[in-house]
C-alpha positions as CSV (number, residue, x, y, z in Angstrom):
1,M,-10.6,68.6,-41.1
2,M,-11.5,65.3,-42.7
3,K,-15.1,64.2,-42.7
4,T,-15.8,61.0,-40.8
5,W,-18.2,58.9,-42.8
6,I,-19.7,57.0,-39.8
7,L,-23.4,57.5,-40.0
8,A,-26.2,56.5,-37.7
9,G,-29.8,56.0,-39.0
10,V,-28.7,56.0,-42.6
11,A,-31.4,55.4,-45.2
12,A,-31.6,52.1,-47.1
13,I,-30.0,52.0,-50.5
14,A,-32.2,53.3,-53.2
15,G,-30.0,51.8,-55.9
16,V,-26.6,53.2,-57.1
17,A,-26.2,53.9,-60.8
18,A,-23.3,52.1,-62.3
19,T,-23.2,53.9,-65.7
20,G,-23.5,57.2,-67.3
21,A,-21.8,59.5,-64.8
22,A,-22.7,63.1,-65.1
23,R,-20.0,65.8,-65.5
24,A,-20.0,66.6,-61.8
25,D,-20.0,63.0,-60.6
26,M,-16.9,61.1,-59.2
27,V,-16.5,57.6,-60.6
28,I,-15.3,54.9,-58.3
29,A,-15.5,51.1,-58.6
30,T,-15.5,47.8,-56.9
31,A,-14.5,44.6,-58.6
32,G,-14.4,41.0,-57.5
33,P,-16.0,37.6,-58.0
34,M,-19.6,38.6,-58.6
35,S,-20.2,35.2,-60.2
36,G,-18.5,31.8,-60.2
37,Q,-17.1,29.7,-57.4
38,Y,-16.3,32.6,-55.1
39,A,-19.4,34.7,-55.8
40,L,-20.3,34.9,-52.1
41,F,-17.3,37.3,-51.6
42,G,-18.3,39.4,-54.5
43,E,-21.8,39.7,-53.1
44,L,-20.3,41.0,-49.9
45,M,-18.1,43.5,-51.6
46,K,-21.1,44.8,-53.7
47,A,-23.3,45.2,-50.6
48,G,-20.6,47.1,-48.7
49,A,-19.7,49.4,-51.7
50,E,-23.3,50.2,-52.4
51,Q,-24.0,51.1,-48.8
52,A,-20.9,53.3,-48.6
53,V,-21.8,55.2,-51.7
54,A,-25.3,55.7,-50.6
55,D,-24.3,57.0,-47.2
56,I,-21.6,59.3,-48.5
57,N,-23.9,60.7,-51.2
58,K,-26.6,61.3,-48.6
59,A,-24.0,63.3,-46.5
60,G,-23.2,65.5,-49.5
61,G,-20.7,63.5,-51.6
62,V,-17.0,64.1,-51.8
63,N,-15.8,67.7,-52.3
64,G,-19.3,68.5,-53.4
65,E,-19.5,65.7,-56.0
66,K,-21.7,62.7,-55.9
67,L,-20.1,59.3,-56.1
68,V,-21.1,56.9,-59.0
69,L,-20.3,53.3,-58.5
70,E,-19.1,50.9,-61.2
71,I,-19.4,47.2,-60.3
72,A,-17.3,44.6,-62.2
73,D,-17.0,40.9,-62.2
74,D,-13.5,39.4,-62.5
75,E,-14.5,35.9,-61.3
76,C,-11.1,35.9,-59.4
77,D,-9.4,35.7,-62.8
78,A,-6.2,37.7,-63.4
79,E,-6.8,38.3,-67.2
80,K,-10.4,39.5,-66.5
81,A,-9.1,41.7,-63.8
82,V,-6.6,43.4,-66.1
83,A,-9.4,43.9,-68.7
84,I,-11.6,45.5,-66.0
85,A,-8.7,47.8,-64.9
86,N,-8.4,49.0,-68.5
87,Q,-12.2,49.5,-68.6
88,M,-12.1,51.6,-65.5
89,V,-9.4,53.8,-67.1
90,G,-11.9,54.5,-69.9
91,K,-14.7,55.2,-67.5
92,G,-12.6,57.8,-65.7
93,A,-12.6,56.0,-62.4
94,V,-10.4,57.4,-59.6
95,F,-10.6,54.6,-57.1
96,M,-11.0,50.9,-57.1
97,A,-12.2,49.1,-53.9
98,G,-10.9,45.8,-55.0
99,H,-10.0,43.3,-56.3
100,F,-10.7,40.4,-53.9
101,C,-8.4,37.5,-54.8
102,S,-4.7,38.0,-54.7
103,E,-3.8,37.0,-58.3
104,P,-6.2,39.4,-60.0
105,S,-5.4,42.1,-57.5
106,I,-1.7,41.8,-58.3
107,A,-2.3,41.6,-62.1
108,A,-4.6,44.6,-62.2
109,S,-2.3,46.7,-60.0
110,A,0.1,47.4,-62.8
111,V,-2.7,49.1,-64.8
112,Y,-3.9,51.1,-61.9
113,A,-0.4,52.3,-60.9
114,K,0.4,53.3,-64.5
115,E,-2.9,55.1,-65.1
116,G,-3.1,56.8,-61.7
117,I,-6.0,55.0,-60.1
118,I,-5.9,54.2,-56.4
119,E,-6.5,50.5,-55.7
120,M,-7.3,49.3,-52.3
121,S,-8.0,45.5,-51.8
122,P,-10.2,44.3,-49.0
123,G,-9.2,40.7,-49.7
124,A,-5.8,40.2,-51.3
125,G,-3.5,38.5,-48.7
126,N,-0.5,37.6,-50.8
127,P,2.6,39.5,-49.6
128,K,3.6,40.3,-53.2
129,Y,0.6,42.6,-53.6
130,T,2.2,45.3,-51.6
131,D,5.8,44.0,-51.3
132,E,6.2,44.2,-55.0
133,R,3.7,46.8,-55.9
134,P,4.3,48.5,-59.3
135,G,4.1,52.0,-57.9
136,P,2.4,54.2,-55.3
137,G,-1.4,54.1,-54.9
138,I,-1.7,50.4,-54.2
139,Y,-3.1,49.6,-50.7
140,R,-4.7,46.8,-48.8
141,L,-7.1,46.4,-45.8
142,S,-6.9,42.6,-45.8
143,A,-4.7,40.4,-43.7
144,R,-1.2,39.5,-45.1
145,D,-0.8,35.8,-45.6
146,D,2.7,35.8,-44.1
147,Q,1.6,37.5,-40.9
148,Q,-1.5,35.2,-40.7
149,G,0.7,32.2,-41.5
150,R,3.0,33.1,-38.5
151,T,0.0,33.1,-36.2
152,I,-1.2,29.7,-37.5
153,G,2.2,28.2,-37.6
154,D,3.0,29.2,-34.1
155,F,-0.3,27.9,-32.9
156,L,0.3,24.5,-34.5
157,A,3.8,24.2,-33.2
158,Q,2.9,25.1,-29.7
159,N,-0.3,23.1,-29.4
160,Y,0.3,20.0,-31.5
161,K,4.0,19.1,-31.1
162,G,4.2,15.3,-31.2
163,K,0.8,15.0,-32.9
164,N,-0.1,14.1,-36.4
165,I,-0.5,17.4,-38.4
166,A,-1.8,17.5,-42.0
167,I,-1.7,20.6,-44.2
168,L,-3.9,20.8,-47.3
169,H,-4.3,23.6,-49.8
170,D,-6.3,24.3,-53.0
171,S,-3.3,25.4,-55.1
172,S,-4.7,29.0,-55.3
173,V,-2.5,31.9,-54.6
174,Y,-4.4,32.5,-51.4
175,G,-4.7,28.9,-50.2
176,K,-1.2,27.7,-51.1
177,G,0.4,30.9,-49.9
178,L,-1.2,30.7,-46.5
179,A,-0.5,27.0,-46.2
180,D,3.2,27.4,-47.1
181,A,3.6,30.4,-44.7
182,A,2.1,28.4,-41.8
183,K,4.2,25.3,-42.7
184,A,7.4,27.3,-42.8
185,V,6.8,28.8,-39.4
186,M,5.9,25.5,-37.9
187,N,8.9,23.7,-39.4
188,D,11.2,26.5,-38.2
189,A,10.0,25.7,-34.7
190,G,11.0,22.1,-35.1
191,V,7.5,20.7,-35.7
192,F,6.8,18.8,-39.0
193,E,3.7,17.7,-40.7
194,T,2.6,14.2,-41.3
195,L,1.0,15.1,-44.6
196,Y,1.2,18.0,-47.0
197,E,-1.0,17.8,-50.1
198,A,-3.0,19.8,-52.6
199,Y,-6.7,19.1,-53.4
200,T,-8.8,20.0,-56.4
201,P,-11.3,22.7,-55.6
202,G,-14.9,22.3,-56.7
203,E,-15.2,18.6,-56.2
204,K,-18.4,17.1,-54.8
205,D,-16.7,14.3,-52.8
206,Y,-13.4,14.2,-50.9
207,S,-13.8,10.7,-49.4
208,Q,-10.5,9.5,-50.8
209,L,-8.7,12.4,-49.3
210,V,-10.5,11.9,-46.0
211,S,-9.5,8.2,-46.1
212,K,-5.9,9.2,-46.4
213,L,-6.3,11.6,-43.5
214,K,-7.9,8.9,-41.4
215,A,-5.2,6.4,-42.3
216,E,-2.6,8.9,-41.0
217,S,-4.6,9.4,-37.7
218,V,-4.5,13.1,-38.3
219,D,-5.1,15.0,-35.0
220,V,-5.2,18.5,-36.6
221,L,-5.8,19.6,-40.2
222,F,-4.9,23.0,-41.6
223,I,-6.7,23.9,-44.8
224,G,-5.6,26.8,-47.0
225,G,-8.7,27.3,-49.1
226,F,-12.3,28.4,-49.2
227,P,-15.6,27.5,-47.4
228,A,-17.2,25.1,-49.8
229,E,-14.3,22.6,-49.9
230,A,-13.3,23.0,-46.3
231,G,-16.9,22.5,-45.1
232,L,-17.3,19.3,-47.1
233,I,-14.0,17.9,-46.0
234,K,-14.8,18.6,-42.3
235,R,-18.3,17.1,-42.7
236,Q,-16.9,13.9,-44.3
237,M,-14.2,13.6,-41.6
238,V,-16.9,13.6,-38.9
239,E,-19.0,11.1,-40.9
240,R,-16.0,8.8,-40.8
241,G,-15.8,9.1,-37.0
242,M,-12.8,11.4,-37.0
243,K,-12.3,14.0,-34.3
244,T,-9.7,16.0,-36.2
245,V,-9.6,19.7,-35.3
246,L,-9.8,21.9,-38.4
247,V,-7.8,25.1,-38.5
248,S,-7.9,27.6,-41.3
249,G,-7.7,31.3,-42.4
250,E,-10.3,34.0,-42.5
251,A,-12.1,32.7,-45.6
252,L,-13.9,30.3,-43.4
253,L,-15.6,33.1,-41.4
254,S,-18.5,32.8,-43.7
255,D,-22.0,31.5,-43.3
256,E,-21.3,29.3,-46.3
257,Y,-18.9,27.2,-44.3
258,W,-21.5,26.3,-41.7
259,A,-24.2,25.7,-44.3
260,I,-22.0,23.0,-45.8
261,A,-20.3,21.6,-42.7
262,G,-23.3,21.8,-40.5
263,P,-22.8,20.6,-36.9
264,A,-19.6,18.9,-38.0
265,G,-18.1,22.4,-38.2
266,E,-18.3,22.7,-34.4
267,G,-14.9,23.6,-32.9
268,T,-13.3,24.8,-36.2
269,L,-10.6,27.4,-35.5
270,V,-10.0,30.4,-37.7
271,T,-7.7,33.4,-37.6
272,Y,-8.7,37.0,-38.5
273,Y,-8.7,40.5,-37.3
274,P,-10.9,41.4,-34.3
275,D,-14.5,41.1,-35.3
276,P,-15.7,44.4,-36.9
277,R,-19.3,43.5,-35.9
278,K,-18.3,44.4,-32.4
279,I,-17.1,47.9,-33.3
280,E,-19.7,50.5,-32.3
281,A,-19.1,52.5,-35.5
282,A,-20.0,49.5,-37.6
283,R,-23.4,48.9,-36.1
284,P,-25.5,51.4,-38.0
285,V,-24.1,50.1,-41.3
286,I,-24.7,46.5,-40.3
287,A,-28.3,47.4,-39.4
288,E,-28.9,49.1,-42.7
289,L,-27.5,46.1,-44.6
290,E,-29.6,43.7,-42.7
291,K,-32.7,45.9,-43.1
292,A,-32.2,45.7,-46.8
293,G,-31.7,41.9,-46.7
294,K,-28.0,42.2,-47.7
295,P,-25.0,40.4,-46.2
296,S,-23.1,42.3,-43.5
297,E,-20.1,40.0,-43.0
298,R,-16.5,41.2,-42.8
299,Y,-15.8,41.8,-46.5
300,A,-18.9,43.9,-46.9
301,L,-17.6,46.0,-44.0
302,A,-14.0,46.1,-45.3
303,T,-15.2,47.3,-48.7
304,Y,-17.3,49.9,-47.0
305,A,-14.3,51.0,-45.1
306,A,-12.1,51.2,-48.2
307,I,-14.5,53.7,-49.7
308,Q,-14.7,55.6,-46.4
309,I,-10.9,56.0,-46.5
310,F,-10.9,57.1,-50.2
311,A,-13.6,59.7,-49.4
312,Q,-11.7,61.1,-46.4
313,A,-8.4,61.2,-48.3
314,A,-10.1,63.1,-51.2
315,E,-11.6,65.5,-48.7
316,A,-8.2,66.0,-47.1
317,A,-6.5,66.5,-50.5
318,G,-9.3,68.7,-51.8
319,T,-9.0,66.9,-55.1
320,T,-8.9,63.5,-56.8
321,D,-5.5,64.2,-58.3
322,F,-3.5,60.9,-58.1
323,K,-0.4,62.3,-56.4
324,A,-2.4,64.4,-53.9
325,L,-4.5,61.3,-53.0
326,V,-1.4,59.2,-52.5
327,G,0.0,61.9,-50.3
328,A,-3.1,62.0,-48.2
329,L,-3.4,58.2,-48.0
330,D,0.3,57.8,-47.0
331,S,0.2,60.4,-44.3
332,G,-3.4,60.3,-43.0
333,K,-5.2,58.4,-40.2
334,F,-8.7,57.5,-41.2
335,S,-11.9,56.9,-39.1
336,T,-13.7,53.9,-40.4
337,I,-16.2,51.3,-39.4
338,L,-13.2,48.9,-38.8
339,G,-11.6,51.4,-36.5
340,P,-8.7,53.9,-37.1
341,V,-6.6,53.0,-40.1
342,S,-3.3,54.3,-41.5
343,F,-0.9,52.8,-44.0
344,D,2.8,51.9,-43.8
345,D,5.3,52.6,-46.6
346,K,4.3,49.4,-48.4
347,G,0.6,50.2,-48.4
348,D,-0.4,47.7,-45.7
349,S,-2.9,48.8,-43.1
350,S,-2.5,49.4,-39.4
351,L,-5.5,47.2,-38.4
352,P,-4.8,45.2,-35.3
353,G,-3.3,41.8,-35.3
354,Y,-4.9,38.4,-35.4
355,V,-7.2,36.7,-33.0
356,W,-8.7,33.2,-33.0
357,Y,-12.3,32.5,-33.7
358,E,-14.2,29.3,-33.0
359,W,-17.3,28.0,-34.7
360,K,-20.0,27.0,-32.2
361,D,-23.7,26.4,-32.8
362,G,-23.6,27.9,-36.3
363,K,-21.9,31.1,-35.2
364,Y,-18.3,32.2,-34.8
365,D,-16.8,34.3,-32.0
366,Y,-13.5,34.8,-30.2
367,K,-12.0,31.6,-28.9
């Protein structure tokens, strides 16, 4: 019977060693943007991974072995991700809870598949990550951009037909992929955008872009991108007297978005899975993270869940042999802080479909 790594009253993390695994230790890893523009997401992954390892080790480890966690920074860069994947081969890692961004997740997956390391991304949404996976052992807990795009595209078509709709993206694999998916669904429904345009991420001022949106009298704006830019664009729109509704994907469910947008972010609509903070099993983990002053947002919990799933699969298989782990993951149903999880034949998870969140008074909740 598989262990269920859902623990109440767990101790705060005392620090997880990232190097020098002993002979009886089991090396796993998490990799994502620990620095750079998207470091917020790396911080979440690190917090969730550390807590999962601490909790599992406290409960006796996996098959009698302690987990040792390697943490690596890919800065959401594909080349760095491939280098990290090769490093993990050398370190004897058997599992990667990562990467975060789609492009590095896809690039590194070829190494993991070839070398027999399980990869499970909590953040990669691009369909190619699983649709074109290079072999077994590649899984995701994150939302698929095409499924999320359908939710967004249907919403725009049903609620803003005859209105001025703008679609912006940051040219990233995530941002453009989500924007294009939403656009295709909306267009198929006979509703067409007034403006479709890319913007440059990392800018400190989007006033020219906002002027263009205002000149087009945009009623609703979809942004495929990340919190820093979306927050600034929304704030500058409000400063220009615009009442445009902002719609986006799950990346905007981050305190960073409100920190930048401020009260201008009121009413922003975002799609994602049902809130894991409302799941009873997640509450002890959230409490421990908050007690330690660490972030407890969704990607922390998703990374925690990925390591839970690995641990349960390894217990079910009785080994970390790659083929045995793949068999356990493909056929198992796992108890996690996100709820029950299983995987289809592509490696996509069974987590429930999308709901709408709305930002109000600095917090987001179901619309």
